[in-house]
Structure formats: structure tokens, C-alpha cells
LOROTOR-296650 format. One record per residue (C-alpha): residue number from 0; residue in three letters; x, y, z. Coordinates in steps of 0.001 Angstrom, whole numbers, plus 524288, in hexadecimal, padded with zeros to 5 digits. Layout:
+-----+-----+-------+-------+-------+
!   i !  aa !  east ! north !    up !
+-----+-----+-------+-------+-------+
! NUM ! ALA !     X !     Y !     Z !
...
+-----+-----+-------+-------+-------+
//
This chain:
+-----+-----+-------+-------+-------+
!   i !  aa !  east ! north !    up !
+-----+-----+-------+-------+-------+
!   0 ! MET ! 54A16 ! 14564 ! D7EC3 !
!   1 ! SER ! 548F9 ! 15384 ! D8476 !
!   2 ! LEU ! 53AA6 ! 1542B ! D89D2 !
!   3 ! GLU ! 53DEF ! 1557E ! D98B4 !
!   4 ! LEU ! 5318B ! 15639 ! DA2D6 !
!   5 ! ARG ! 53172 ! 15B0B ! DB0D0 !
!   6 ! PRO ! 52614 ! 158DE ! DB9F2 !
!   7 ! GLU ! 521D2 ! 16032 ! DC448 !
!   8 ! VAL ! 51817 ! 15CC3 ! DD0F4 !
!   9 ! VAL ! 5114D ! 16A2C ! DD36F !
!  10 ! ARG ! 508D5 ! 16B1C ! DDF0B !
!  11 ! LEU ! 4FDE0 ! 1765D ! DDDB8 !
!  12 ! SER ! 4F21A ! 17B0D ! DE6A4 !
!  13 ! LEU ! 4E4E4 ! 17D6B ! DE348 !
!  14 ! ARG ! 4DD52 ! 1886F ! DE495 !
!  15 ! ASP ! 4D316 ! 1817B ! DEB77 !
!  16 ! PRO ! 4D186 ! 17217 ! DEFB8 !
!  17 ! PHE ! 4CE51 ! 168D0 ! DE2D4 !
!  18 ! ARG ! 4C8FE ! 15BEA ! DE6C0 !
!  19 ! ILE ! 4C37B ! 15275 ! DDF1C !
!  20 ! ALA ! 4B8C4 ! 14605 ! DE1FC !
!  21 ! ARG ! 4C5FA ! 13C67 ! DE1A3 !
!  22 ! GLN ! 4CF8A ! 14460 ! DE837 !
!  23 ! GLN ! 4D36D ! 13DEE ! DF57E !
!  24 ! ALA ! 4CF0D ! 143B3 ! E00DB !
!  25 ! GLU ! 4DD1E ! 1468C ! E059B !
!  26 ! ASP ! 4DF07 ! 1508F ! DFB3D !
!  27 ! ASP ! 4D942 ! 15E1A ! DFCB6 !
!  28 ! GLY ! 4DC37 ! 16126 ! DEE25 !
!  29 ! GLY ! 4E20A ! 16DD5 ! DF410 !
!  30 ! ALA ! 4EF99 ! 16B44 ! DE9C6 !
!  31 ! ILE ! 4F235 ! 1630B ! DDD83 !
!  32 ! SER ! 4FEEC ! 15C23 ! DD854 !
!  33 ! THR ! 500B6 ! 15BFD ! DCAB9 !
!  34 ! VAL ! 50DF9 ! 15A2E ! DC1A2 !
!  35 ! VAL ! 513CB ! 16398 ! DB711 !
!  36 ! ILE ! 51DD7 ! 16114 ! DAE04 !
!  37 ! GLU ! 525F9 ! 169BD ! DA533 !
!  38 ! LEU ! 52AA0 ! 16328 ! D97DF !
!  39 ! THR ! 53584 ! 1684F ! D91E8 !
!  40 ! THR ! 53F69 ! 16680 ! D8655 !
!  41 ! ASP ! 54C5E ! 169C9 ! D80A3 !
!  42 ! ARG ! 545C6 ! 16CCB ! D73A0 !
!  43 ! MET ! 53E36 ! 178F9 ! D7B30 !
!  44 ! PRO ! 547C1 ! 17E67 ! D859C !
!  45 ! GLY ! 54130 ! 18674 ! D8F2D !
!  46 ! MET ! 53501 ! 18031 ! D8CF3 !
!  47 ! MET ! 52CF0 ! 179F8 ! D96AD !
!  48 ! ALA ! 51FB1 ! 17203 ! D93BC !
!  49 ! LEU ! 515CE ! 16F74 ! D9DB4 !
!  50 ! GLY ! 50CF2 ! 16453 ! DA230 !
!  51 ! GLU ! 50485 ! 16066 ! DADC1 !
!  52 ! ALA ! 50125 ! 15285 ! DB39A !
!  53 ! PHE ! 4F6FB ! 152C4 ! DBECA !
!  54 ! PRO ! 4F905 ! 1473B ! DC773 !
!  55 ! GLU ! 4EB2D ! 141F2 ! DC738 !
!  56 ! PRO ! 4EB63 ! 13488 ! DD0F1 !
!  57 ! TYR ! 4DD50 ! 130E0 ! DCB6A !
!  58 ! TYR ! 4E41B ! 12D8A ! DBE7F !
!  59 ! GLY ! 4F08D ! 1285E ! DC4B8 !
!  60 ! GLU ! 4F882 ! 13237 ! DC4C8 !
!  61 ! THR ! 501AE ! 13905 ! DCFE3 !
!  62 ! GLU ! 50D53 ! 14432 ! DD06C !
!  63 ! GLU ! 515D5 ! 1384B ! DD215 !
!  64 ! THR ! 51008 ! 12F76 ! DC60E !
!  65 ! ILE ! 5100D ! 13B7B ! DBCE3 !
!  66 ! LEU ! 51D4F ! 13DC0 ! DC035 !
!  67 ! ALA ! 52238 ! 13086 ! DBE32 !
!  68 ! VAL ! 51C3D ! 12EB3 ! DAF55 !
!  69 ! LEU ! 52057 ! 13C74 ! DAAC6 !
!  70 ! PRO ! 52D48 ! 136F9 ! DA641 !
!  71 ! ARG ! 52718 ! 12BA6 ! D9FC2 !
!  72 ! LEU ! 51D95 ! 13653 ! D97FF !
!  73 ! LEU ! 52991 ! 13E6C ! D951C !
!  74 ! ALA ! 530D2 ! 132F3 ! D9069 !
!  75 ! ALA ! 524AF ! 12C86 ! D87A2 !
!  76 ! VAL ! 52204 ! 13B31 ! D81EE !
!  77 ! ALA ! 53191 ! 1409B ! D803D !
!  78 ! PRO ! 53367 ! 1380D ! D723A !
!  79 ! LEU ! 52A4E ! 140D8 ! D6C44 !
!  80 ! GLU ! 530DF ! 14E40 ! D7076 !
!  81 ! ASP ! 53629 ! 1505F ! D62D1 !
!  82 ! LEU ! 528C1 ! 14E79 ! D5D19 !
!  83 ! LEU ! 52226 ! 1572C ! D6717 !
!  84 ! LEU ! 52B5A ! 1626A ! D64E1 !
!  85 ! GLY ! 52E55 ! 162C3 ! D56FA !
!  86 ! ARG ! 53A76 ! 16761 ! D4EDD !
!  87 ! GLY ! 53B3B ! 172F5 ! D51C2 !
!  88 ! GLU ! 5431E ! 17937 ! D5DB8 !
!  89 ! GLY ! 53B26 ! 181D2 ! D6752 !
!  90 ! ALA ! 52D0A ! 183E7 ! D6421 !
!  91 ! ARG ! 52246 ! 18E9C ! D5CE9 !
!  92 ! GLY ! 51D80 ! 193C9 ! D691C !
!  93 ! GLU ! 52A5F ! 193D5 ! D71E8 !
!  94 ! GLY ! 53596 ! 1938D ! D66ED !
!  95 ! SER ! 539BE ! 192E7 ! D594E !
!  96 ! ARG ! 53793 ! 18A0F ! D4EDC !
!  97 ! GLY ! 543BA ! 18DDB ! D4639 !
!  98 ! ASP ! 5415E ! 189E9 ! D37C1 !
!  99 ! THR ! 537C4 ! 17E56 ! D3B59 !
! 100 ! SER ! 52DD9 ! 17F36 ! D30A7 !
! 101 ! ARG ! 51EF0 ! 180A4 ! D327B !
! 102 ! ALA ! 51E76 ! 1731E ! D2D62 !
! 103 ! ASP ! 5274E ! 16D18 ! D35D8 !
! 104 ! ASP ! 52098 ! 175C1 ! D4025 !
! 105 ! ASP ! 513F5 ! 16F6B ! D3DDD !
! 106 ! ALA ! 51915 ! 16286 ! D3DAB !
! 107 ! ASP ! 52051 ! 163E0 ! D49DA !
! 108 ! LEU ! 5132C ! 16816 ! D4F56 !
! 109 ! ALA ! 50B34 ! 15C42 ! D4A97 !
! 110 ! ALA ! 51570 ! 153BD ! D4EDF !
! 111 ! ALA ! 51600 ! 15894 ! D5D6D !
! 112 ! ARG ! 50723 ! 157F4 ! D5C76 !
! 113 ! ALA ! 507CA ! 1492B ! D5A73 !
! 114 ! ALA ! 512E5 ! 147D7 ! D62DC !
! 115 ! LEU ! 50AC2 ! 14E0A ! D6EAB !
! 116 ! ILE ! 5000C ! 14320 ! D6B58 !
! 117 ! ALA ! 50ABD ! 13766 ! D6A1A !
! 118 ! ALA ! 5104A ! 13B81 ! D7681 !
! 119 ! ALA ! 5029E ! 1397A ! D7D7B !
! 120 ! GLU ! 502F6 ! 12CD2 ! D771D !
! 121 ! ARG ! 50F5F ! 12A83 ! D7DB5 !
! 122 ! MET ! 50D07 ! 12D0E ! D8B08 !
! 123 ! ASP ! 50323 ! 125B9 ! D8A9D !
! 124 ! ALA ! 508CA ! 11A75 ! D854B !
! 125 ! VAL ! 512E5 ! 11A3D ! D9333 !
! 126 ! LEU ! 509A4 ! 11D2F ! D9B3C !
! 127 ! GLY ! 4F9FA ! 119B2 ! D9C62 !
! 128 ! HIS ! 4F5A4 ! 123CC ! DA532 !
! 129 ! ASN ! 4FC44 ! 12F4B ! DAC34 !
! 130 ! GLY ! 4F560 ! 13874 ! DA517 !
! 131 ! GLY ! 4F7B7 ! 1430D ! DAE19 !
! 132 ! ALA ! 5071E ! 1425C ! DAAA9 !
! 133 ! LYS ! 503CF ! 13FB2 ! D9D40 !
! 134 ! CYS ! 4FD8E ! 14B75 ! D9C60 !
! 135 ! ALA ! 508A5 ! 15575 ! DA1CE !
! 136 ! VAL ! 510DB ! 14F98 ! D972D !
! 137 ! ASP ! 507BA ! 15070 ! D8CD0 !
! 138 ! THR ! 50477 ! 15DD3 ! D91D6 !
! 139 ! ALA ! 51392 ! 162C7 ! D91B1 !
! 140 ! LEU ! 51566 ! 15CD6 ! D83D1 !
! 141 ! HIS ! 50A6C ! 16630 ! D7E74 !
! 142 ! ASP ! 50EB3 ! 1718B ! D860C !
! 143 ! LEU ! 51D0C ! 16E16 ! D803D !
! 144 ! VAL ! 51784 ! 16BFE ! D725C !
! 145 ! GLY ! 50E3B ! 1777C ! D71FC !
! 146 ! ARG ! 51B6B ! 17EDC ! D763F !
! 147 ! ARG ! 52464 ! 17B08 ! D6C58 !
! 148 ! PHE ! 51A7E ! 17DBB ! D60D7 !
! 149 ! GLY ! 513F1 ! 18AA6 ! D6667 !
! 150 ! LEU ! 5062A ! 182BE ! D68BC !
! 151 ! SER ! 4FD21 ! 183E6 ! D746A !
! 152 ! VAL ! 4F9C7 ! 175E6 ! D79CA !
! 153 ! HIS ! 4EB29 ! 178A5 ! D747C !
! 154 ! ALA ! 4F0F1 ! 17D02 ! D6720 !
! 155 ! LEU ! 4FB4B ! 17285 ! D681F !
! 156 ! LEU ! 4EFCE ! 16922 ! D68C7 !
! 157 ! GLY ! 4E636 ! 16E25 ! D5EEC !
! 158 ! LEU ! 4DD9F ! 172CE ! D686B !
! 159 ! SER ! 4D70F ! 180E9 ! D6903 !
! 160 ! SER ! 4D828 ! 18A4A ! D73FE !
! 161 ! GLU ! 4C9F1 ! 18C76 ! D7609 !
! 162 ! ILE ! 4C687 ! 184F8 ! D81A3 !
! 163 ! PRO ! 4BB62 ! 18380 ! D8B25 !
! 164 ! PRO ! 4BB4F ! 18B70 ! D980D !
! 165 ! THR ! 4BF45 ! 182A4 ! DA4E6 !
! 166 ! ASP ! 4B721 ! 17F80 ! DAF85 !
! 167 ! PHE ! 4BC3E ! 17F28 ! DBDFF !
! 168 ! THR ! 4BC79 ! 17438 ! DC76D !
! 169 ! LEU ! 4B7A7 ! 1744F ! DD60F !
! 170 ! GLY ! 4BC9A ! 1694F ! DDEB9 !
! 171 ! LEU ! 4B62A ! 161D3 ! DE83F !
! 172 ! ASP ! 4B2F8 ! 169BF ! DF54D !
! 173 ! GLU ! 4A912 ! 16D78 ! DFD88 !
! 174 ! PRO ! 49CB7 ! 172AC ! DF561 !
! 175 ! ALA ! 49E92 ! 18153 ! DFB41 !
! 176 ! VAL ! 4ABF0 ! 181E6 ! DF864 !
! 177 ! VAL ! 4AA19 ! 17CC5 ! DE92D !
! 178 ! ALA ! 4A0A0 ! 1859B ! DE7EB !
! 179 ! GLU ! 4A7DB ! 19062 ! DEAD2 !
! 180 ! ARG ! 4B407 ! 18D4D ! DE2CC !
! 181 ! ALA ! 4A8AC ! 18C0F ! DD8CD !
! 182 ! ALA ! 4A480 ! 19ADA ! DDA4F !
! 183 ! ARG ! 4B3E9 ! 19E96 ! DD8B3 !
! 184 ! ALA ! 4B460 ! 195A5 ! DCBC0 !
! 185 ! ALA ! 4A994 ! 19CDD ! DC67C !
! 186 ! ARG ! 4AF82 ! 1A25C ! DBA88 !
! 187 ! PHE ! 4B1FC ! 19493 ! DB528 !
! 188 ! PRO ! 4A5AE ! 1926A ! DAC6B !
! 189 ! ALA ! 4A4BC ! 18304 ! DB114 !
! 190 ! ILE ! 4A99F ! 17E4F ! DBEE1 !
! 191 ! LYS ! 4AC99 ! 16DF8 ! DC09F !
! 192 ! ILE ! 4AA64 ! 169A9 ! DCF1C !
! 193 ! LYS ! 4B189 ! 15D0A ! DD3AE !
! 194 ! VAL ! 4A5D0 ! 15412 ! DDAC2 !
! 195 ! GLY ! 4A676 ! 1460E ! DDFBD !
! 196 ! GLY ! 4A506 ! 14B6B ! DED8B !
! 197 ! PRO ! 499DC ! 14B0A ! DF8F2 !
! 198 ! SER ! 49497 ! 15899 ! DF467 !
! 199 ! ASP ! 493D9 ! 158FC ! DE4D9 !
! 200 ! LEU ! 485CA ! 15EB6 ! DE3CA !
! 201 ! ALA ! 486F0 ! 16826 ! DEF46 !
! 202 ! THR ! 49339 ! 16D2E ! DE9BE !
! 203 ! LEU ! 48D96 ! 16D52 ! DDB8A !
! 204 ! ARG ! 48320 ! 174D0 ! DE357 !
! 205 ! ALA ! 48CAC ! 17DEB ! DE9B0 !
! 206 ! VAL ! 4938B ! 1800E ! DDD24 !
! 207 ! ARG ! 48742 ! 1838B ! DD520 !
! 208 ! ALA ! 48374 ! 18D50 ! DDDCF !
! 209 ! ARG ! 4905E ! 19594 ! DDC41 !
! 210 ! TYR ! 49398 ! 19199 ! DCE23 !
! 211 ! SER ! 4897E ! 192FD ! DC20A !
! 212 ! GLY ! 491E2 ! 18C65 ! DB708 !
! 213 ! PRO ! 49311 ! 17D70 ! DB2F7 !
! 214 ! ILE ! 496DF ! 174BB ! DBC75 !
! 215 ! ARG ! 4A025 ! 167A1 ! DB8FE !
! 216 ! VAL ! 4A159 ! 15D87 ! DC517 !
! 217 ! ASP ! 4ABF2 ! 1540E ! DC428 !
! 218 ! ALA ! 4AA54 ! 149A9 ! DCD71 !
! 219 ! ASN ! 4B70C ! 14222 ! DCB25 !
! 220 ! THR ! 4B1F2 ! 13431 ! DCD54 !
! 221 ! GLY ! 4AB2E ! 13839 ! DD8AB !
! 222 ! TRP ! 49D31 ! 134B2 ! DD67F !
! 223 ! THR ! 495B7 ! 127BB ! DD373 !
! 224 ! LEU ! 489C3 ! 12481 ! DCAB6 !
! 225 ! ASP ! 47F78 ! 1275E ! DD3A9 !
! 226 ! GLN ! 484E3 ! 13419 ! DD73A !
! 227 ! GLY ! 487A4 ! 137FC ! DCA71 !
! 228 ! VAL ! 47937 ! 1364F ! DC632 !
! 229 ! ALA ! 473AA ! 13B31 ! DD182 !
! 230 ! LEU ! 47B34 ! 147DB ! DD078 !
! 231 ! ILE ! 476EB ! 14961 ! DC2A2 !
! 232 ! PRO ! 46B27 ! 15343 ! DC44C !
! 233 ! ASP ! 471BA ! 159E2 ! DCF64 !
! 234 ! LEU ! 47D67 ! 15C54 ! DC5E2 !
! 235 ! MET ! 474D5 ! 16198 ! DB92A !
! 236 ! ALA ! 46E4A ! 16AD7 ! DC398 !
! 237 ! LEU ! 479B9 ! 16F87 ! DC70D !
! 238 ! GLY ! 47E5E ! 172DB ! DB993 !
! 239 ! VAL ! 48866 ! 169B8 ! DBB3B !
! 240 ! GLU ! 48F95 ! 1686D ! DABF2 !
! 241 ! LEU ! 4972C ! 15AA9 ! DACBE !
! 242 ! ILE ! 49A8A ! 14EFC ! DB637 !
! 243 ! GLU ! 4A6CB ! 14C65 ! DB6BE !
! 244 ! GLN ! 4AD93 ! 13DB0 ! DB905 !
! 245 ! PRO ! 4A362 ! 13BE0 ! DC2E8 !
! 246 ! PHE ! 4A698 ! 12C84 ! DC49A !
! 247 ! PRO ! 4B358 ! 12557 ! DC63E !
! 248 ! ALA ! 4BA23 ! 12234 ! DB7B6 !
! 249 ! HIS ! 4B748 ! 11524 ! DB60B !
! 250 ! ARG ! 4A89D ! 115EA ! DB86F !
! 251 ! LEU ! 4A4F5 ! 119BA ! DA9CD !
! 252 ! ALA ! 49821 ! 11284 ! DACA8 !
! 253 ! ASP ! 493CD ! 11B2A ! DB665 !
! 254 ! LEU ! 49890 ! 1264A ! DADD5 !
! 255 ! ALA ! 49091 ! 122BD ! DA384 !
! 256 ! ARG ! 48437 ! 12000 ! DAB59 !
! 257 ! LEU ! 485D1 ! 12D9A ! DB0E5 !
! 258 ! GLN ! 48739 ! 13383 ! DA2FC !
! 259 ! ALA ! 47AB4 ! 12CE4 ! D9EA3 !
! 260 ! ALA ! 4734C ! 133C9 ! DAA2F !
! 261 ! SER ! 479E6 ! 141B4 ! DAA62 !
! 262 ! PRO ! 47762 ! 14BCF ! DA184 !
! 263 ! LEU ! 482CB ! 1529A ! DA5ED !
! 264 ! PRO ! 49076 ! 14CDB ! D9E51 !
! 265 ! ILE ! 4995D ! 14453 ! DA614 !
! 266 ! VAL ! 4A70A ! 1488C ! DA41B !
! 267 ! ALA ! 4B12C ! 13BB3 ! DA647 !
! 268 ! ASP ! 4BDE0 ! 13FE4 ! DAB73 !
! 269 ! GLU ! 4C324 ! 1342B ! DB2B3 !
! 270 ! SER ! 4BEFD ! 12B1B ! DA94F !
! 271 ! ALA ! 4C54A ! 13277 ! D9F5B !
! 272 ! VAL ! 4D1BC ! 13217 ! DA030 !
! 273 ! THR ! 4D8B5 ! 130C1 ! D92DD !
! 274 ! ILE ! 4D386 ! 13109 ! D84C1 !
! 275 ! ARG ! 4D1BC ! 1214C ! D8542 !
! 276 ! ASP ! 4C6DF ! 12394 ! D9085 !
! 277 ! LEU ! 4C009 ! 12C52 ! D86F9 !
! 278 ! ASP ! 4B805 ! 11FC6 ! D7E5B !
! 279 ! GLY ! 4B3F0 ! 11952 ! D8A22 !
! 280 ! LEU ! 4AC12 ! 1251F ! D8F79 !
! 281 ! VAL ! 4A567 ! 12710 ! D8362 !
! 282 ! GLY ! 496BC ! 12669 ! D8657 !
! 283 ! VAL ! 49A46 ! 126EC ! D95E0 !
! 284 ! VAL ! 49CB4 ! 1347F ! D98F4 !
! 285 ! ALA ! 49904 ! 140EA ! D9195 !
! 286 ! GLY ! 4A632 ! 14670 ! D9486 !
! 287 ! VAL ! 4B4C2 ! 144B3 ! D95FA !
! 288 ! ASN ! 4BEA9 ! 14C19 ! D9E3A !
! 289 ! VAL ! 4CC37 ! 14E1B ! D98CE !
! 290 ! LYS ! 4D810 ! 150D4 ! DA1F5 !
! 291 ! LEU ! 4E5E5 ! 15210 ! D9C14 !
! 292 ! ALA ! 4EA99 ! 14C42 ! DA982 !
! 293 ! LYS ! 4E31E ! 14100 ! DA687 !
! 294 ! CYS ! 4E5F5 ! 13EB3 ! D9856 !
! 295 ! GLY ! 4F364 ! 14333 ! D9547 !
! 296 ! GLY ! 4F462 ! 15213 ! D925D !
! 297 ! PRO ! 4EE0A ! 15B25 ! D866D !
! 298 ! GLY ! 4F0A5 ! 1523F ! D7CA4 !
! 299 ! PRO ! 4E9B6 ! 145BF ! D80FF !
! 300 ! ALA ! 4DF53 ! 14EE0 ! D8766 !
! 301 ! ALA ! 4DD9A ! 156CA ! D7A6A !
! 302 ! ARG ! 4DBFB ! 14787 ! D746D !
! 303 ! MET ! 4D215 ! 14336 ! D7E83 !
! 304 ! LEU ! 4C8F7 ! 14F01 ! D7D6A !
! 305 ! ALA ! 4C8DF ! 14DBB ! D6EF9 !
! 306 ! ARG ! 4C62C ! 13FC0 ! D700D !
! 307 ! ALA ! 4BB94 ! 14243 ! D7A92 !
! 308 ! ARG ! 4B300 ! 14C5A ! D7096 !
! 309 ! GLU ! 4B4DD ! 141A2 ! D65EA !
! 310 ! LEU ! 4AC54 ! 13759 ! D6F17 !
! 311 ! GLY ! 4A373 ! 14291 ! D72CD !
! 312 ! PHE ! 4A840 ! 14578 ! D7FEA !
! 313 ! ARG ! 4A76F ! 152FD ! D861D !
! 314 ! THR ! 4B425 ! 156CD ! D8B28 !
! 315 ! PHE ! 4B91F ! 15C52 ! D972E !
! 316 ! LEU ! 4C7F3 ! 16011 ! D9AC6 !
! 317 ! GLY ! 4CC19 ! 15F50 ! DA6AC !
! 318 ! CYS ! 4D7DE ! 16086 ! DAED0 !
! 319 ! MET ! 4DDD2 ! 15D4B ! DBC65 !
! 320 ! VAL ! 4E2DE ! 1684F ! DC5BD !
! 321 ! GLU ! 4EDE4 ! 16BBD ! DBD6E !
! 322 ! THR ! 4F65A ! 1781D ! DBBF7 !
! 323 ! SER ! 4F606 ! 17FE9 ! DAEDF !
! 324 ! VAL ! 4FD0F ! 17723 ! DA892 !
! 325 ! GLY ! 4F37C ! 16CD1 ! DA7E7 !
! 326 ! ILE ! 4E8A8 ! 1751B ! DA61D !
! 327 ! ALA ! 4EF8A ! 17AD0 ! D9A64 !
! 328 ! ALA ! 4EFDE ! 16D8F ! D934D !
! 329 ! SER ! 4E20B ! 16B0B ! D965D !
! 330 ! ALA ! 4DE73 ! 17792 ! D90E4 !
! 331 ! ALA ! 4E661 ! 1756F ! D8480 !
! 332 ! VAL ! 4DB81 ! 16A46 ! D7FE4 !
! 333 ! ALA ! 4D05A ! 17260 ! D8848 !
! 334 ! SER ! 4C914 ! 174A0 ! D7A8E !
! 335 ! LEU ! 4C4E3 ! 165D4 ! D797F !
! 336 ! ALA ! 4BBD7 ! 1674A ! D847D !
! 337 ! ASP ! 4AFC3 ! 16A58 ! D89A1 !
! 338 ! TRP ! 4B2CB ! 16D40 ! D97E7 !
! 339 ! VAL ! 4BE9D ! 17271 ! D9C87 !
! 340 ! ASP ! 4C315 ! 16FC2 ! DAAF2 !
! 341 ! LEU ! 4D010 ! 17463 ! DA9FD !
! 342 ! ASP ! 4D2E5 ! 17D39 ! DB75A !
! 343 ! GLY ! 4DCCC ! 174AF ! DBF08 !
! 344 ! CYS ! 4E7AD ! 1804C ! DBE98 !
! 345 ! LEU ! 4DB69 ! 18908 ! DC31E !
! 346 ! LEU ! 4DBBC ! 17FC5 ! DD0C7 !
! 347 ! LEU ! 4E7A4 ! 18399 ! DD2E1 !
! 348 ! ALA ! 4EC29 ! 18C8C ! DDE1F !
! 349 ! ASP ! 4FB3E ! 18D6B ! DD722 !
! 350 ! GLU ! 4FC98 ! 18BEB ! DC94F !
! 351 ! PRO ! 50A74 ! 18A68 ! DC5F5 !
! 352 ! PHE ! 5092E ! 18C85 ! DB64B !
! 353 ! ASP ! 5035A ! 1986D ! DAEA2 !
! 354 ! GLY ! 4FE2B ! 19BF8 ! DA190 !
! 355 ! LEU ! 4F0B3 ! 19332 ! DA13B !
! 356 ! VAL ! 4E6EE ! 19E9D ! DA15B !
! 357 ! LEU ! 4D76E ! 19EA5 ! DA3EB !
! 358 ! GLY ! 4CE46 ! 1A7CA ! D9D0A !
! 359 ! ASP ! 4C3E7 ! 1AF7D ! DA401 !
! 360 ! ASP ! 4BBBC ! 1A3BE ! D9D02 !
! 361 ! CYS ! 4C128 ! 197F3 ! DA406 !
! 362 ! ARG ! 4C943 ! 19289 ! D9785 !
! 363 ! TRP ! 4D716 ! 19224 ! D96DF !
! 364 ! ARG ! 4DC96 ! 1986F ! D8D78 !
! 365 ! LEU ! 4E51C ! 19225 ! D82CC !
! 366 ! GLY ! 4EE80 ! 19A3D ! D7D46 !
! 367 ! GLU ! 4F9D6 ! 19970 ! D7371 !
! 368 ! THR ! 5048F ! 19781 ! D7C88 !
! 369 ! PRO ! 50C57 ! 18B12 ! D795D !
! 370 ! GLY ! 50A8D ! 17FF2 ! D7E8B !
! 371 ! LEU ! 50090 ! 18090 ! D8B61 !
! 372 ! GLY ! 504BB ! 18D1E ! D8E18 !
! 373 ! VAL ! 507C5 ! 18A90 ! D9CDD !
! 374 ! ARG ! 512A6 ! 18EF2 ! DA4D5 !
! 375 ! ARG ! 51925 ! 18BF0 ! DB2AE !
! 376 ! ILE ! 51863 ! 199B8 ! DBA30 !
! 377 ! GLY ! 526A2 ! 19D0F ! DBFBE !
+-----+-----+-------+-------+-------+
//
């Protein structure tokens, strides 16, 4: 095979400390580590496709597990290389197809799209979990195939470039500190507040005094059912738009009870990891939060979002604290989401990639650049 993969652990500082309810007390939330991969092939000399795997211990992933399983995932997808890249040399967007006919060109593209689905299935067959590591490989394959055929990732997936604006997320901290950060984020059409700490209502009231738009709250499994039910009237009075994952993932009965008592939509996050979780959430919650790092990349995310809509869920597209590589891959499927929370790279003090542009309307700009449209700086 000619596919080669090079991973790199990247440690990045955050603009502000960022903590969530289930975070370890000794973690000050001041920096993150992520794994970026570069995928190359002899078929496209000089081209380097990118992917990102965020190591989320809650889902059983660390830097070490990601680095350990990446070779196995590459071996699983490598037999599909010829189908992914077609019969021609080069790429429409980055080279010449020579005398290849339009019919052959279209057939190659159809085969490549089918091979991307097959690649995700092969990865699922060799490893049952490891969504972050799968996401890195799936993202890099979509970047590779997009560049090969001169298509942006959203176009490769057959999706629209018209996407909702992103909100901006604020981590747990003292109420006055969170309120000050909310004031700085006033340009965003909605703010997501991490809750599940000792001062939730005080924080939300302080934020409301400084920010007039919709507020979304995310407890990251940090509430009890009694807390959730008691908070509903205050949350509604404060203009909260939705409640994300108030209880531990397995407590579906409690989620259903809170949804029955709440006019606000309850959105499952930790309870909705892959497409296989969706059927079990029907009648439990009103919405689901799809993340590429949970479900395995842009291809699986597009299919999960589409299936969620078929089942009647409202769709939320979230992210980890990722670089522009992960956010660009997520933005490619954002046309399938009702709510978008793709601000991970905006939380970073240092951004090692460029090419992803946030418009004045807080929408990520999806252009026609082949692949992800993201390149390493320097």
C-alpha cells in the first residue's frame, strides 16, 4: 500500500480556562492536547491530507490509545486506496486527469464515495469504540478524496454550504468571571454555558445581566433529576433555549422524566455517541448532539444527523476543543444541524492551522477549496 500516516501530539494553550462539570479538580482547564495526523499517498506526491483525533478520556481515549490504534485503522482502510483515488493520476483540483473521460471521472467519484462509507465500516469492524481515532482517519480520507476530485468536503458529501451560525461556549468559573466572558462574546447569536457546579443560577443570572441573546446550558451529566426539575422555571425565565445532557449517560428514564416535565428541549450528548444510540432515545429526549469525535468523522456524522432527523429529533452539532482541522470537518456537515456549537478552535490561544474563516454573521465559510480547505501554518 502507499498510504502512510504520521501522527503528532499537539499541546495548545487556551485563551481562557475552560472547565466542565465532570473535569478532575486538579485540571485547571488552561491547555488541551490533541492528535493531528497527516495522510500521504504515492498517488498524489506532495499532497498531505489532515485529520484530528481529540483524546476524550470519558469515551476511553487518551493520546496513548489513539497512537496505539491508528496503525490498525490505517491497515483496515488501506485496501480501499485504489477505489478512493480512482484510475486517474492527480486530481481535478490539484493536477490533471489526462485523457480520462467524463464518464470514467464520474464513475471514479461514485466509487470513491462508496469507498469512504466502506472505510468507516471497516474501521468499525476492527474496533468497537475509539471514535476520536476513527474521526482522524475518516477526516483525512475525506480531505484526501476531496482534493483528489477537486471537491470540498461538504460537496463530496452532497451537502449544502449554507449552515447555521455557531454559538460560543463558556466554561465553569465564578459567576462574575463567566459574565465578563459572555459580554466579550456578545457578537455571537447564542451562548452555551457549562453548568453543573455549585453556582449555576447565580452564573446564569450574571450572564443574563450582560448578554441579551439565547442561552444554552450544558450540565455534562452534573445534575440530579430533582435539581433539573427544580431549575426548569428559573431557566425558562432566564431565556434558556435548551438543556444539554443534565444526567449521566445511562439514566435514560431520568432524561425522559425531565423532558416530560420541561417545555425546553433536552438534548442528549453523552447518551448519543453513535448512530446506534438513536433508536433508544426516541421518546426520551427532543434532541441529540452529534460530534465527529464521538461517532467517527464527517461521514458517520452526516449519516447520524440524517438518521436523527428521520427519527424526529432536533439536531445539535457539537465539537471538542479542537483545532481548525476538526472544526472544518464538522462545519462540512453543519447544514444538517438545527443548532451549531463549533467554536473549539476559537477557544485556543494558538492556532497551528489556517484557511477556516468565520464570517461576521458567526457562520463558518464553506468555500470550494478542495478537501477541508485547511493548511498548516508555516
